[in-house]
C-alpha distance (Angstrom), angle and dihedral (degrees) to the residues before:
residue distance angle dihedral
M1 . . .
D2 3.82 . .
D3 3.82 90.1 .
F4 3.80 89.8 52.0
L5 3.83 91.5 50.0
T6 3.80 92.2 45.2
G7 3.82 90.2 49.0
G8 3.78 90.5 49.4
I9 3.80 92.2 50.7
I10 3.81 91.2 47.9
L11 3.82 90.2 48.4
L12 3.80 91.1 47.8
F13 3.82 89.9 48.6
M14 3.82 91.2 50.6
V15 3.81 91.5 48.5
C16 3.80 89.5 50.5
L17 3.82 91.2 50.3
Y18 3.80 90.1 48.9
L19 3.81 92.1 49.6
I20 3.82 91.2 48.7
K21 3.82 90.6 50.4
L22 3.82 90.3 47.2
Y23 3.80 90.8 49.1
N24 3.82 92.4 49.9
Y25 3.81 91.1 47.5
Q26 3.80 91.2 51.0
Q27 3.81 90.8 48.3
E28 3.82 90.6 52.8
T29 3.81 90.6 47.5
I30 3.80 91.6 50.0
K31 3.81 91.0 48.0
K32 3.82 91.3 51.3
Q33 3.80 90.8 48.1
L34 3.81 91.3 49.6
D35 3.81 90.1 49.6
D36 3.82 89.7 51.0
I37 3.81 91.1 48.7
N38 3.82 91.4 49.1
K39 3.82 90.4 50.3
L40 3.82 90.5 51.0
I41 3.81 91.7 48.7
S42 3.80 91.2 48.4
S43 3.79 91.5 48.6
K44 3.82 91.0 48.8
K45 3.81 91.4 50.4
Q46 3.82 91.2 49.3
S47 3.81 89.9 50.5
E48 3.80 90.7 49.9
V49 3.80 90.8 50.6
R50 3.82 91.8 49.7
L51 3.82 90.8 47.2
G52 3.79 89.5 50.9
Q53 3.80 92.2 49.1
V54 3.80 91.7 50.3
S55 3.81 93.4 42.7
E56 3.78 94.5 52.7
H57 3.81 90.5 61.0
F58 3.80 89.7 59.6
A59 3.82 97.8 42.1
P60 3.84 94.2 98.8
L61 3.80 88.7 56.2
L62 3.80 94.5 56.1
K63 3.78 116.7 113.8
D64 3.81 94.7 -120.0
F65 3.81 96.8 43.3
P66 3.83 102.0 128.6
Y67 3.81 98.6 -145.3
D68 3.78 135.3 68.7
S69 3.82 104.8 -99.0
K70 3.83 89.7 -140.7
N71 3.81 88.3 67.4
V72 3.82 95.1 49.4
R73 3.80 123.4 98.4
F74 3.78 121.4 -168.5
L75 3.81 116.6 -135.1
G76 3.80 100.9 163.0
S77 3.77 96.6 -162.1
P78 2.93 137.8 81.7
I79 3.82 88.1 -11.8
D80 3.79 121.9 19.5
F81 3.81 103.1 -140.8
V82 3.75 144.3 14.0
V83 3.80 115.6 -158.0
F84 3.80 119.8 -159.9
E85 3.79 106.6 -152.8
F86 3.79 98.9 -173.8
E87 3.81 95.4 171.7
Q88 3.83 91.5 56.0
E89 3.81 91.3 37.1
K90 3.78 93.7 -126.4
I91 3.78 141.3 113.8
V92 3.81 119.5 -140.1
F93 3.79 125.4 -158.3
I94 3.80 114.4 -152.8
E95 3.78 130.6 -165.3
F96 3.80 111.4 -168.9
K97 3.82 118.7 -152.5
T98 3.79 131.7 -174.7
G99 3.79 129.7 -161.1
N100 3.78 114.3 -17.4
S101 3.79 96.2 -26.0
K102 3.78 116.6 137.1
E103 3.78 135.9 -156.9
S104 3.79 115.2 -81.2
S105 3.79 118.6 -125.4
R106 3.81 88.9 -104.5
Q107 3.82 91.2 52.7
K108 3.80 90.3 49.6
T109 3.80 88.7 51.6
V110 3.82 91.2 50.9
R111 3.82 89.9 50.0
K112 3.82 91.2 50.6
I113 3.81 91.8 48.7
I114 3.81 91.3 50.8
E115 3.81 93.3 45.0
S116 3.81 90.8 50.0
G117 3.81 89.9 54.1
N118 3.79 92.9 -120.4
V119 3.81 92.8 141.2
E120 3.78 124.3 122.4
Y121 3.77 139.6 -169.8
K122 3.78 117.6 -139.7
L123 3.78 128.1 -174.4
M124 3.78 113.0 -149.4
T125 3.75 123.0 -168.9
V126 3.76 123.5 -166.0
N127 3.77 119.4 -152.1
E128 3.75 121.6 128.2
E129 3.79 86.1 -40.3
V130 3.75 131.6 28.7
T131 3.78 112.4 -114.6
I132 3.79 126.2 -171.7
K133 3.77 121.2 -154.3
């Protein structure tokens, strides 16, 4: 009877070791799969950002773009475009977004500055010294 009990304990111990090894293997597999998923997500986000950066250059050429493309100047950062609407005597700042992208904190700050009217025009002349008027 003692041999049977000892054999049972040894068998139970071996089953436990096997289950622990199986658990560790599954954890490693899950970790590798999560790493692969995170790499794919990162790659997709980078592609979306690049697509957005390329797309914003062509925005003034789109059929429904409401401004004359000759009056549009590309800045890229922190705001994408400045439109000089001479006939309406106004200047328009445009931030172009694609997909689910949102304004950065800096872009929100620029928008708030513009909306508050805290925008200035300075004339700078360069001779031997720089003067600001």
